[in-house]
C-alpha positions in Angstrom: -70.5 161.5 24.3 -68.2 163.5 26.5 -68.3 162.2 30.0 -65.5 164.4 31.3 -66.9 167.4 33.2 -64.2 169.6 32.0 -65.0 168.9 28.6 -68.8 169.4 29.1 -67.9 172.9 30.7 -65.4 174.2 27.9 -68.4 172.9 25.1 -70.9 175.1 27.2 -68.5 178.2 27.1 -68.3 177.7 23.5 -72.0 177.7 22.8 -73.6 180.8 21.7 -74.7 183.3 24.6 -78.7 182.3 24.3 -78.1 178.8 24.1 -75.7 178.9 27.0 -78.3 180.9 29.0 -80.9 178.3 28.5 -78.7 175.3 29.4 -77.4 177.0 32.7 -81.2 177.6 33.3 -82.0 173.8 32.8 -79.2 173.0 35.1 -80.6 175.2 37.8 -84.1 173.7 37.5 -82.4 170.2 37.9 -80.5 171.3 41.1 -83.8 172.5 42.6 -85.4 169.3 41.7 -82.5 167.6 43.4 -83.1 169.9 46.5 -86.8 169.0 46.3 -86.0 165.5 46.4 -83.7 166.2 49.3 -86.3 168.2 51.3 -88.8 165.0 50.7 -86.3 162.5 52.0 -85.9 164.9 55.2 -89.6 164.9 55.9 -89.4 163.7 59.2 -88.2 167.2 60.4 -90.6 169.7 62.0 -92.2 171.7 59.1 -91.3 175.6 59.0 -93.8 178.2 59.9 -96.0 178.8 57.0 -94.6 181.5 55.2 -96.7 181.2 51.9 -97.5 184.5 50.0 -101.1 184.3 51.0 -100.2 184.1 54.5 -97.8 187.0 54.2 -100.2 189.1 52.3 -102.8 188.7 54.9 -100.5 189.7 57.6 -99.5 192.7 55.9 -102.7 194.0 54.8 -104.6 193.3 58.2 -105.3 197.0 59.1 -107.7 196.0 61.9 -104.9 195.0 64.0 -103.5 197.7 66.4 -99.9 198.6 66.1 -98.1 197.5 69.4 -101.5 196.3 71.0 -101.5 194.0 73.8 -102.7 190.5 72.4 -104.9 188.6 74.9 -106.4 185.0 74.7 -109.4 183.6 76.5 -107.0 182.4 79.2 -105.7 186.0 79.9 -109.0 187.3 80.1 -110.3 184.6 82.3 -107.5 185.7 84.8 -108.6 189.1 85.2 -112.4 188.6 85.5 -112.1 188.1 89.3 -110.3 191.6 89.8 -112.8 193.7 87.8 -113.8 197.0 89.5 -116.3 199.7 88.2 -116.4 203.2 90.0 -114.1 202.1 92.5 -116.5 199.0 93.4 -115.7 195.3 93.2 -117.7 193.7 90.3 -115.4 190.7 89.8 -116.5 187.2 89.2 -115.2 183.8 90.3 -112.8 182.4 87.3 -114.2 178.9 87.9 -117.6 179.9 87.0 -116.8 181.5 83.7 -116.3 180.3 80.0 -114.6 182.8 77.7 -114.7 182.8 73.9 -112.9 185.1 71.6 -113.1 185.9 68.0 -111.9 188.4 65.8 -111.9 191.4 68.2 -115.0 190.0 70.0 -115.3 188.7 73.4 -117.9 186.7 75.2 -118.1 185.7 78.8 -120.8 183.4 80.1 -121.9 182.6 83.7 -124.6 181.0 85.3 -127.3 183.4 86.3 -128.2 183.8 90.1 -131.4 183.4 91.8 -132.0 187.3 92.3 -133.4 188.7 89.0 -132.5 192.3 89.6 -129.1 191.6 90.9 -128.4 189.4 88.0 -129.2 192.3 85.7 -126.9 194.6 87.7 -124.1 192.5 88.0 -123.9 191.5 84.3 -124.2 194.9 83.2 -121.5 196.1 85.4 -119.1 193.2 84.5 -119.6 193.8 80.9 -118.7 197.4 81.2 -115.8 196.7 83.6 -114.1 194.2 81.2 -114.7 196.2 78.2 -113.1 199.3 79.8 -110.3 196.9 80.9 -109.7 195.6 77.3 -109.6 199.1 75.8 -106.7 199.0 73.5 -105.9 195.3 73.6 -106.4 192.9 70.4 -107.7 189.5 70.3 -108.0 187.2 67.2 -105.8 189.5 65.2 -108.0 192.5 65.7 -108.5 195.3 68.2 -111.1 194.5 70.6 -114.2 196.1 69.6 -117.0 194.5 71.4 -117.3 192.8 74.8 -120.4 190.7 75.7 -121.1 189.3 79.3 -124.2 186.8 79.5 -125.9 185.1 82.1 -127.3 181.8 81.2 -129.5 179.2 82.9 -128.9 175.5 83.4 -129.7 174.9 79.9 -127.4 177.6 78.4 -130.1 179.7 77.5 -129.4 183.6 77.7 -131.4 185.2 80.8 -129.4 188.4 80.6 -126.8 189.7 78.1 -125.2 193.0 77.8 -122.5 194.1 75.1 -120.2 197.2 75.8 -117.7 198.7 73.5 -114.2 199.6 75.1 -114.1 203.3 74.2 -117.8 204.1 75.3 -118.5 201.8 78.1 -120.1 203.5 81.2 -117.9 204.2 84.2 -120.5 203.6 87.0 -123.6 205.1 88.3 -127.1 203.2 89.0 -128.4 200.0 87.4 -130.3 202.0 84.8 -127.2 204.2 84.1 -125.1 201.2 83.3 -127.5 199.2 81.4 -128.7 202.2 79.4 -125.2 203.2 78.6 -124.3 199.8 77.1 -124.1 199.2 73.4 -127.2 196.6 73.7 -128.8 194.4 76.0 -131.4 191.5 76.2 -133.5 190.3 79.1 -135.7 187.1 79.3 -139.2 187.5 80.0 -138.9 185.5 83.3 -136.3 188.0 84.3 -137.9 190.9 83.0 -141.3 189.9 84.9 -139.5 189.8 88.3 -139.7 192.4 91.1 -137.3 195.4 90.8 -136.3 194.8 87.1 -139.3 195.8 84.7 -139.8 199.0 86.7 -136.0 200.0 86.9 -135.7 202.7 84.3 -134.6 200.5 81.5 -136.1 198.6 78.5 -136.3 194.7 78.1 -134.2 194.9 74.8 -132.4 197.6 73.4 -129.3 197.9 70.8 -127.6 194.8 69.6 -126.0 192.2 71.6 -123.3 190.0 70.0 -121.3 186.8 70.6 -117.8 186.2 69.9 -118.3 185.4 66.2 -120.4 188.5 65.7 -123.8 186.8 65.6 -126.8 188.4 67.3 -127.8 187.0 70.8 -131.4 186.8 71.5 -132.9 186.3 75.1 -133.8 182.8 75.9 -131.4 181.5 73.1 -128.3 179.7 73.5 -125.0 181.4 73.3 -122.4 180.8 70.7 -120.1 179.3 73.4 -122.9 176.6 74.0 -123.1 175.7 70.4 -119.6 174.5 69.5 -120.4 172.6 66.5 -121.7 176.0 65.1 -118.6 177.7 65.4 -116.4 179.0 62.5 -113.4 176.9 62.4 -110.2 178.6 63.3 -112.1 182.2 64.1 -113.2 181.5 67.7 -110.8 180.7 70.8 -112.4 179.3 74.1 -111.1 179.0 77.6 -113.0 177.5 80.7 -111.4 178.5 84.1 -110.3 175.7 86.3 -111.0 175.3 90.0 -108.0 177.2 90.9 -109.9 180.3 90.0 -106.8 181.8 88.4 -105.9 179.6 85.4 -107.5 178.8 82.3 -106.5 176.6 79.1 -107.3 177.9 75.6 -108.4 175.5 73.1 -108.3 176.2 69.3 -110.0 174.4 66.3 -107.8 171.7 65.2 -108.5 172.3 61.5 -106.4 175.7 61.6 -103.4 174.1 62.9 -103.7 171.1 60.6 -104.0 173.1 57.5 -101.0 175.1 58.4 -98.8 172.1 58.9 -99.6 170.4 55.5 -96.2 170.1 53.4 -96.1 172.5 50.4 -96.4 171.0 46.9 -97.2 167.5 48.4 -93.9 166.1 47.7 -93.3 164.6 51.3 -96.6 162.9 51.7 -96.5 163.8 55.4 -97.1 166.5 58.0 -95.8 168.0 61.3 -97.0 170.3 63.6 -94.9 173.5 63.8 -93.7 174.4 67.1 -93.7 178.1 68.1 -91.6 180.0 70.4 -93.1 180.2 74.0 -94.9 183.4 74.7 -93.8 185.8 77.7 -96.4 185.2 80.5 -98.6 188.5 81.1 -99.9 189.6 84.3 -103.0 191.7 84.8 -102.3 194.6 87.3 -105.8 195.8 88.8 -106.9 199.4 88.7 -105.4 201.4 91.5 -106.8 204.4 93.2 -108.0 206.1 96.1 -111.0 207.8 97.7 -111.2 211.4 98.0 -113.7 213.3 100.1 -116.5 215.5 98.6 -117.1 218.8 100.5 -120.2 221.1 100.3 -122.3 223.7 102.0 -124.4 222.2 104.8 -126.8 223.9 107.0 -126.2 223.6 110.8 -129.2 224.0 112.8 -129.4 226.2 116.0 -133.1 226.3 117.4 -133.6 229.0 119.9 -136.8 228.8 121.8 -138.2 232.0 123.1 -141.0 232.1 125.9 -143.6 234.9 125.4 -145.1 235.9 128.9 -148.9 236.7 128.7 -151.4 237.1 131.8 -154.8 237.7 132.3 -156.8 238.9 135.3 -160.1 237.0 135.5 -162.6 239.2 136.8 -166.6 238.8 137.5 -166.9 241.4 134.5 -164.6 239.5 132.3 -160.8 239.1 131.7 -158.6 242.0 132.1 -155.3 242.2 130.0 -153.2 240.7 128.8 -150.2 241.7 130.8 -146.4 240.8 129.6 -145.5 239.9 133.0 -146.9 238.3 136.2 -145.9 241.4 138.3 -147.7 243.7 135.9 -151.2 241.6 136.4 -150.7 241.5 140.3 -150.2 245.4 140.2 -153.5 245.8 138.4 -155.1 243.3 141.1 -153.8 245.4 143.7 -154.7 248.7 142.4 -158.2 247.7 141.7 -158.7 246.3 145.1 -157.4 249.8 146.7 -159.9 251.4 144.5 -162.7 249.3 146.0 -162.9 246.8 143.3 -162.8 243.0 143.9 -159.5 242.4 142.1 -159.3 239.0 140.2 -157.4 235.9 139.8 -154.5 235.5 137.4 -154.6 233.3 134.2 -151.2 232.3 132.8 -151.5 232.3 129.1 -147.9 232.4 128.3 -146.4 230.4 125.3 -143.0 229.5 123.5 -142.0 230.1 119.9 -138.7 228.6 118.1 -136.5 230.1 115.6 -133.5 228.2 113.6 -130.9 230.6 113.9 -128.5 228.1 112.3 -125.7 228.9 109.6 -124.1 227.1 106.5 -120.7 225.4 107.1 -118.6 223.4 104.6 -118.6 219.9 105.6 -118.1 216.3 104.0 -120.9 215.1 101.8 -119.5 211.9 100.5 -116.4 210.3 98.6 -115.5 209.7 95.1 -113.1 207.1 93.5 -110.2 208.5 91.9 -107.9 206.3 89.4 -104.4 206.8 90.0 -103.1 204.0 87.6 -105.6 202.2 85.1 -105.8 198.6 85.1 -103.0 197.1 82.4 -101.1 194.2 81.4 -97.3 193.8 82.4 
């Protein structure tokens, strides 16, 4: 047997082409095996980001993710909730009262319901619409945001009012009925529905479909997906609960997703390590900017003119004589009657007054409307 490396190379070159190719391939396999052993030895290093064909294929074929769309996490959404406006009116909610859960293109915000049933319906509908409009064009969970639900819950986590809106069709304002009826769906519990100012306000108790962040249907009186964490689909929903600062929130993900991604490929190392990702740039929500403009219209300006109409009678033993259009005319008749041998008479003032509106139309301010200069956006 030849142990000299030079002799082995010479013998290899002397082999027929087919055998030489097979031997070379075997050598490459041996080198890869040695390299693989080296990787196993160095298994204490952080594992690289998963680049398996299945992961790459999923990224390349995910057509639901908007190109260049702003990606928002639950913590980002929680930060903008206090700044929400609709039709120029502040409809924001304190961040420390909210729980935000996101799925693939879906957002669910839950908040404790207030004591005023009518106000709860109004605020829930307006906040759902305002948040949906704010998230138009953003993406979460790898998909463009397609549905936003705001739910008001009781102490036990049961839904009292929930409203779902779609970013592209969410109402921009109006009455409570306008905003509720313009939504993608709403549900109202029996207790709220039977309260004053709710059941007779121009909208139905339930209409359309209300969904949670996993796409499940929400029913009035049931618990939301955010309150049933053990039923979540692992790896598909994120959740954030704002802290007492009112502006910060931490997101938490199901550990099974990260653990699966960090397993060593091929099982050669027998250990795993969490991959580290580069820090994401901090995003800041810039609220909607605008101004009020005055509305003008034709307004009637009254100008009431009062006209006195004089009317007098002369009361005689034979009856009233007249009427006379002035006091002097009546006195003249009395004088002439007495000169002629008559007895004259006494004067009766029967004058009256009429009014006439001689006003005109003027162009005056009739109200104000909100004009958006710069829509709310992420920076």
